[in-house]
N, C-alpha and C positions, 0 to 999 in steps of 0.2 A: 180220348183224343187230345188231352191236355198236352201243351207244349209241342204239338205236331206229331205225337206218337200214335200209331194205331197198331193194335194187336192182330197179327196175321198167322196163318198156319198152312202147312202142307200136310195132307193126311193120306194114309193108305188104309182103306177098310179091308176087312177080310171078305173075300168073294168066292163064289163058285162059278165055274165056266158055264154060261148059258142058263144060269138060274137067277132070273131077274127079280123074283120075289125075295129070295135070300139076300141078294145084293142090295135091293132097296132097303131092307131093314138094317143091313150093315151100314149103309150110307147114312141112314137116319141116326144110327147109334153114334157114329163118329161126329156127325154134326152136333148132336147133343153134348158129346164130350168136349168139342171145341167151344161150345157155348159156355160150358163151365169154366173154361180158361179165359173167358172174355174175348174170344176171337171175333173179329168183325169182317175179316176177309179170309176165305178158305179156298184152297185149290185141292181138288181130288183127282185121281188118276184118269188117264185116257181110257175110254171105253169101260169104265168101272161098273156101269149099270149092267152090262152083259158079260164083261170079261173081254180082254183084248185078244185072247187066243182062241176065239170061236171059229176062225178060218172060214170054210165054205158055209158054215151055219149062218153067217151074216146074210147070206142070200135068201134065207128062209124068212118069209113074211111073218111067221109066227114069232120069231125072235125080235124083229124090229118093232112089231106091234106091242109085244110085251114090254120092251124097253120104253116105248112112248107112254104106255099105261103106268109103268113104274115111276117115270118122271112126274106124271100128273099127281100121283099119290105123294111123292116127295114134296112137291110144291104145296099141296094141301096141308101136309103135316108141318111145314115150316112157315106158315103164314104169319105166325107171331114171333118168328126167330129174327132177331136184329143182326142180320149177317148177310153179306153178299158171298155166295159160293158158286163154284163152277164144277160141273160134273160131266164126265164123258159118256157118250152113247152114239149109236148109229142113227142117222136121220135120213129118211127118204124124202127127197125133194125132186119133183117132176118124175123123171124116169130113172134117176140116178141115186145112188146111196153115198152118203158123206159121213166122214169121221168128224164128229162135232163136239164142241164144248157147250153145254147148256149153262148159261149164266143166269142165276136166280137170286131173288131178294124179296123177302117178306111175302112169299107165295106167288110172286110174279115171275114169269119167264121173260127176262129182259131181252135176250137174244140167243140165237144158235150160231156159234162161230165155227165155220168149217176149217179143217186142216188144209193148209196151202200146199205143203210139200209132202208127197207120199213116197216113202222109201220102197223100192222094189229091187233090192240087191241083198246079197248075203242071205240072212235068215228072214228077211222081210218080203212080203208079197202083197202089200196093201192095194196096189193097183188092180189086183185080181177082183177086189170087192168094191173099192171106193173110187170116187172121182175127186180130182183136186178141186179145192174150193176157189172161188173167185172173189176179188175184193169187193166188187159192187154187190150190194145186197138187195133183198126183196122181202116183202111181207109174206108171212107163212102162218097158217093155222097149225098148231102142234100141241099135243098134250092137253087139248081142250081149251087152248088159249090162242089169242092172236099174238104173234111175235115177229121178230125180225131175223132173217137168215142172211148172213154175210160176214166177212172178216173186216170190213171197213167200218168198225164200230169201236167207240171208246165209251166207257161207263164213268160218268162224272158224279161225284157225291155232292149233293147240295148243302150238306151240313158240315163238311170239313174242307176248307179251302185247300186246293192243290191235290186232293185225293182223286186221281183219275186212273182207271184200271183198263189195261189192255190184255188180250188173251191170244196165246199161240199154243200149238199142240206139238209136243215131242220133236219130230224131225224138223219142224219149222226152225228151231233154234240151231240145228246142225247145218242149215242151208247157208250158201254164201252171203246172202243178204236176208236175215230173218225178218219176218213181219214185225217183230217187236221194235226193229230199228225205225220203221215208219210210225208205229204207234207212239213211241217215245217222242219223236220229233213233232207229232201232232198233239202232244200234251200228256200222254200217259206217264204217270210217276210210279206205278206198280204194274208189273207184268206177271200174269199167271200162266204157268206152263203145265198142261195136263199131259203126262207122259206115261209110256209103257216101254221103258228102256231095259232090255234084258241085261243080265249081269254076266260078264266074262272078266277074266283076270285083268286088273289094272284099268278097266274101263271107268271105274269110279273116279279116278284122279282126273281123267280127261273130261268127264261129265262135270265134275266140280269146277274145273278150269273154265269150261264153257259158260256155266251159270255165273260164276263170279266175274269172269271177263265181260260178259254181256251186260251185267249190272253196272260195271265200271264204265264201259263205253257209253251206255245210255244214261248214266247217272240216275239210276232207278232202283226201286226195290224189285227183287225177282224171286218169285215163289214157285218152286219146282216140285210137283207131286208125282211120284212114280208108282207104278203098279208093283205089287208084291206077291206074297204067298197066296195061293189060291188059283193063280193063273196056271194053265196047263204046263206040265213039265215034260211033255212029250219030247221036245227038243231043246227047251230053253228054261232058264231059271230067272225069276224076277225078284229083286231084293228090296223093293220099297225104299229106294234111295231118295229121301226127301231133303231138299235144300232151301234155305232162305238166305239171300244175299242182299247187301245194301251198298251200292256204289263201290263195287270191287271187293268188299269184305264179306266173308261168310259169317253169318251171325247165328245160324242154327242148322243142325244136320242130324238126320236119323237114317240108319241103314240096317237092313235085315229085320223083318218082322212087320207087323201092322201097328198103326198108331199115328200120333201127331208129332210134327216138329213145330214148335210154337216160338214166336219172338215178336218184337215190336219194331216196326220200320219208322224211321224219323222222316216224315214228309217235309217238315220245315227245312231240315238239313239238305234234302235233295233239291228243293226249290232254290235254296241259297247257292248250292254248287252250280246249278244250271244258270243262275243269274250271273255268277262270278266267272264261269269259264266261257270265253267268247266263242270257242269253236263248237259249243253246243248250239246248233242253229235250229230254232223252231221252224217247222215247215208245215204250213196249212194249205199248200197248193193242191195236195191230194185230197179228195173228198172223203171225209170221215163223218159218219153219223154219230151224233152225241146223244147217248141215252142216259137219262138221269136216274139216280137212286138216292135214298136217304137212309142214314143211320142215326141212332140216338147219339147226341153229343155228350159223351160220358168221359170221366177221367180214365186214363189208361194206366193200369197197374204195370209197372216196369219190372220185368224179370231178366232183362238183358244185363250182362255184366259190363260195367263201365270201369275200365282200368284206372286205378289211382295214379298210374304213371303212363299216360298215353303216348309219350315219346319213346318209351322203352319197351321192346318186345318181351313178353312173358316167357316164351319158350327159350330155354337156356341155349340150345344150339342156334336158334335164330338170332338170339341176342349176341352171341359171339360173332356170327357172320356179319351182323349189322355193325358191331364195333370195328371189325376189320375194314369194312366198307367205308365207314366214316373216316377212319384214319387215312385211308388211301385218298379219299376225296379232299380232305383238308390238306394233306401233304402235297397232293398234286397242285392245289391252288398256290401254296407257298412256293413250290418248285418253279412254277411258271413265273412268279413274281421275281424270284432270284435270277432266273435266266434273263428275263426282260430288262432288269435294272443293272445287271452285272455286279450285283452285290457281292462283297468279299466276306461279309460276316452277318450273322443274325444276332441281334442284341435283345435280350429278354430279361425283364425284371423278375427275379425269383423271390417268393415270399415264404415258401413252404406250405402254400395253400393249394387247393385243387386246381384252380384255373391256370396258374403259372406252371404247375406241374404238367398239365395236359399240353400247354403250349410248347414246353420243352420236349415232350415226347413226340409231338407232331413235327417240330423242327428237326429232331434227330432223324425221323423217317425221311424228311425232305432232303436233307444233306446226303443221306445214304443213297437216295435215288439218283442224286447228281454225282455220286462218287467223290464228294467233298469230305475233308476231314471233320470229325466231330468238333475239333478244336475251333472251327470257324463259328461255333455257337458261343457267344459271350454271355454267360449267365451272371447277372449283377445282383448281389444282395445289398440292400440299402436299409439297414436297421435304423430305427428311430425310437420315439418315446414308447410305442406300444409293442415293439418286437419282443417276442419271448425266445428263450434259448431253444425251446423245442422246435419252433418253426424255422428259426435261423439255422439250427443244426440240420434239420431235414432238407432245407434248400441246398445246403452245402454238400451233403451226402448225395443228393439227387444229381447235382451238377457233376460231381466227381464220377459217379457210376455211369453217367452218360458220356463221360470223357469230354465234357465241354470245358472251355476256358472260364475259370471262375474268378470273379472280382468281388470284393467287399468294399463298399463305400458307405461309411457311417454319415448320414445326412443330418444328424442332430445339430451340429455346429452351424451348418448352413441355414437350417430352418430357424434357429434362434437368432441368427443375424437378420434373417428376413423379418422376424417378429419385431426386432428392434427398428428395422428400417421403416416398417409400416405403423409402428406404435401399438403393437398388440401385446397385451398382458398374457404371458405364458400360462398363468394360473386359470385363465378363462378358457375352459375346454369346449369351445363352440365350433361352428362350422369353419371359421378361419383357422383355428388350431388344427383341425383335421385335414382340410383341403390344402393347406400350405405344404404338408408332407407329401400328399399325392402329386401335387404339381412339381415339387422339387424333384421327386423321383423321375417324373416324365422328362424334365429338363436334363437330368443326368443321362438318362438313356438316349435321348436324342443327340446329345453332344458326343457321347461315346460312339454312336453310330456314325456321326459326321466325321469323327476322327479315324474311323476304321473302314471307311467306305461301306458302312453297314446299313442294315434295315432293322428298325425297331418292330418286333413282333408283339402285337397286342394280345392280351390275355383275357379280357372281359368276355363273359358268356352271354347267351341270348336271354337268360332269365334276368340277369343284371340290366341288360338293355331294356327289357320290358318294364322293369321297375324304375329305371333311371338311377340305379344304385352304382353310380360312378361319378367321380369328380370331373366336372366339365373342364376340358383341356388338361386334365390330369391323366388318370388311368383310362379315361374316356378316349384318349387319343393315342394313335400309333401309326405306323406306316403300312401295316397289314394285320388285320385281326383274324387270326386262325380259328378262334373259338366262337365267333359271332353268330354262327348258326346252330350252336349246340346248347340246349337248355341244361340247367344245373343238375337235374335228376339224371340226365344222360352222361354228363361229365363224370359223375361218380362211377357209373358202370364202365366207362372208357378207361378210367384210371385203374379200376379193379381188374379189367381185362388185361391191362399191361402188367399188373402184378402177377397174374397167372402165367403169362408168357415171358416174364422178365429174363434178361440176359444173365443176371447174377442173383444169388440169394440176397445179397445186400440191397440190390435195387428193389427186389420184391418186398423186402422188409420195410424199406423207407416208404414205398408207395402205400403199403397197408397202414403205416402210421399216419401218413398224410390223410388217408381216407378217414381215419379215426379222429382227426383234429377238427374242432369246431370251426365252422366257416366264419371268418372275421377279416375286416380290413386292417386290424391292428393299428388303429390311429389314435386310440386313447391309452393312457398308461396302464401297464399290466398290474394285476393285483396278486401280490405274493408270487410273482413269477409266472402266473397263469393269465390266459387271455381274458380280458375284462369286457370286451366289446364283441358280442355274438350277434351276427347279422340276423339270424332267424328270430331272435328275440325282439329285434327292432322293426323289421319289415314283415315278418311272418314266415312260416315254413315254406321252403322252396317247392316242396312237393305239391302244396296247395296252389302256389302261384303258377307252377307249370301246368297244372290241371286247368286253372282259369285261363291261362294263355291259350292253351290248345282249343278249348271249347268256345271261348269268347271270340278269339281272333281267327283261328283256323276253321272252325265249324260255324261261325256266325251266330252262335246262340245268344238269346237275350239273357240278361243277368239273372232273372228269376229261374230260368231253365238251368243255367250254370249252377246255381245254388242247389237246385233239386238233384242234379246229377252228382254234384260233389257230396251231398249228404248220403247218396247211395254208395258212391265209391269209397268214402272214408267213414262209413258207419262203424261206430265203436272206437274210432281213432280220434275224431274231432266232433264236438257237439255242434248243434245248429248255430249257436251264438258265436262260437269261434270261427266257423267257416264264414258266417255273414260278416264278421269284423274284418277278416283278411280279404274277403272279396271286395268290400268297399275300399279297402286300402289299395288293392290291385287296380281297381278302376280309376281311382283318383291319380295314383302315380303314373299309370299308363298314359293318361291324357296329359297330365301336367309335365311329364318328362319327354314329350315328343321332340322338343327342341334339341335334345341331345342326339336322338336318333336321326334327325334330319341332316346332321353333318358328320355321319359316321365315316371312318376310314373304310377302305375296301376290305372284303373278306368273303370267304366262300359260303354259299348256301349248301347245306348237307342233307336237309330233310324237306318235308313238305311245307315248311314255314320258314320265312326269313323276315327280319324286321328292317332290312335295308331300305332306305328311301329311294334307291335306284332299282329296287326289285319288288318285293311283295307288298310293302307297306308305304303307301303315299297318303300322308295324313297331315293336316295343318297343325302347327304347333300351338295354336291358340283356340282349338276347339273346346267346347264346354262338355262336361261329363254329367251335367245335372239330370238329363233325361235318363241316362243309364242308372244313376244312383236312385232316382225316384222309384224305379221298379222294386227296389229293395226296402222301401219304407213300409212300415206296419206289417212286416212279415214275422 
């Protein structure tokens, strides 16, 4: 349960129709298997004690009594098992039979939760045997124990803050307003669904969409356990399609066959998202019975994959789709600004680096949308002390291949005059030396824009904004920042995508060479014609900083949790000390450089995170980071 993670599973045991003894043993076997994996919350299929396909045999008292006896034996056999699990069986209450989930923990039968919506269409005939459950519950002796019968119940863990479990059964999820909607509003962070959903062509994708969609709407973990082989094949086939989702993302899946789908749900993250999203409205107006349970407070072994590039899709096709989508969003933002201002030109400082290249590509897309000539893009190269022939040459080729208007203005003389004016010794390579170049370039761009009824397009990306890696009122400033919502790791893929679909071979070649160029502001003199100032050697690897940015700011993780996840994601790439060093750097710079973000120019949000002070991030410039850094001491 460390860092809010809890190990969960959806399981499909091997069963035989109407053979409760066999099914009991199979259920116990899969519980033991789950225990080996460290599972603390387990969902098993609908009616798996008897089998879902018993049909009119459900009306036989011999079957329902055998199911009750089998549950009693399951409870006795799991008295020492540190796990909450739910198993499906028929329950006789009063004069009616109900399709129920028995929720069990450490030998106790916590409650019997009846199915609320009974399908009676197509291949389903549940109303022939069962009655629909009601929300209001009642005490009930069952399986030799006193328990609670009703769907108005939430199971709350006393040893893990925020772990509250709700239960619904199969068709309940397919209903217009699933019971899980009310359960989540009443506090449930994990929903168990005991299902027997038969398999037909393409139904799996719809089912997957239902589960992930509901987990996203409810900001919850959703564990869906499906019936599988062993059910009657008289008319249907069941595939054991087990799913685990977390806030709209599928984190584990298993289909066809028996066994377990296992993963870890991040309860802390779900609580953070519910706190952050104002439209998630807790509702305690409906009466829910709160039943407590406890689990040992143990470290959770993480088996989930944590992407080292959380802003970049891993699937190649999805990545291409995402790249095209981001280009369209950024270009549409710039298009609107051009239309609103009546701008006649777009002025961009080109360096031969990734960010200015991306800004040029977005600008080209925007003017194409408007039917304007590419020549309305004024690409300005401003070489100075640190500019290399490679980057200068690449910037010129890029501008020419995009058919932009290219200008070269060497700012060396102007910067030296400025040094003389302020009394700075050029041999002192300090922040004055560096920032004077950045501010001179911005002045040049602004004045060219004024002279051409133009708009200066900013090139800084979101990773640089997070670190404050920009000269205040230098490259920090523009009239519209097209890259402000795009992290550096994604910038690379966007430029790479453009190389794949480039208009000319020459454009593709120069884009690939820009990708291969070390990231640098080129503000210090070159060494033997090569770049001497490499950004990632100074502030750390951007892939680490983007990972920190995503988990610390987007997911609200505490620093020690970010460190743990980074060590998992970058195992074998960076050691503990390296990750710790750059995480400390990220936290310090993120706090210290907020003053730059608090006066950012406009620019479009393209993903789930933005650092705009008018949008996602409202943060004081003088907040202290001591508390965050203190978590990383003595690690």
